[in-house]
N, C-alpha and C positions, 0 to 999 in steps of 0.2 A: 292217797295216790302214790306217795313216795315208796310204798312197798312193792309197786309194780316193776321197778327197775332194780336189777341186781348188778353189782359191779362185775365186770368180766376180768378174766386173768389176762395179763400182758402176754402178747405173742411175740416171740423173737424169731426172726428169720435170718439165717446165715446166707450172705451173698458172697460168693467167691470174688476175690479182688487180687489183681496182680499189679505191682508197681514197677515202673521203669524210670530210669534217669538217662536223659540224652543231652548232649551238648550240641546246640544248633547255633551257628553264627556266633560262637563264643559265649553263649548264654546257657546256663543249666536249666533244663526243664524237668520237673518231676511230673510224671504222667501216671494216672491210675486207670486201669481197665477193670470194669466190673461186669459180671455176667448178667445179661438181661433175660436170656433163656438159653437152653442147651446149645444152640448154634448161633448165638448173637451176643457180642460183647460191645460195650460202650467205653471208649477211651476219652479222657479229658485231662486237662492240666489239673494237677492236684489242687484242690480247694483248701484255702487257709481259712479257718473259722473267723467269721466277721469281715472277711474281705470279699466284696462282690466280684463276680466274673461274668463277662459277656461272651466268653469263648464257647462256641458250639461244640457238642461232642461229635466224635467220629465213630462209626460202627463197622464191625468186621465179624467174620465167622469165628475168629480166635482172638485172644487178647493181643497176641503179637501183630496180627493183621490190623486190628483197630488202632493200636499204638503206632504202627508204621504209617498208616494213612494220616494220622495226626501230625507225625514228625515230617512227613513229606509236605504237608500243607504249611507247616511252620517254616520249613526251609524255603519254599516258594515265596512266602510272605516276606521273609528277610531279604531275598534276592530282589524284590520289588522296591525295597527302601532306597532312598537316595544314598550315594556312597558315604556322605558324612554322617548319616544316621545309622550305619551298619555296625559300627564299633561299639562294644559294651562300654558303659560308663562306669 
């Protein structure tokens, strides 16, 4: 039976990615936007291998729009923090 299965060639897919760096509330955020389809991009905080993240992605028609939506959300989240927690450590 082992002769029925043949190894397949690896398939490589190139996904366009744009990277942004923004300073929000004194903290540097590295943001990565990747194309999901022609008119849809997903932006998220750049993942570091081995470090889990619970941050949801933000979507837009362009990489700039998706990254802007994420930055706006991060800025709102920082404004909601108590004043003593707003300063970078």
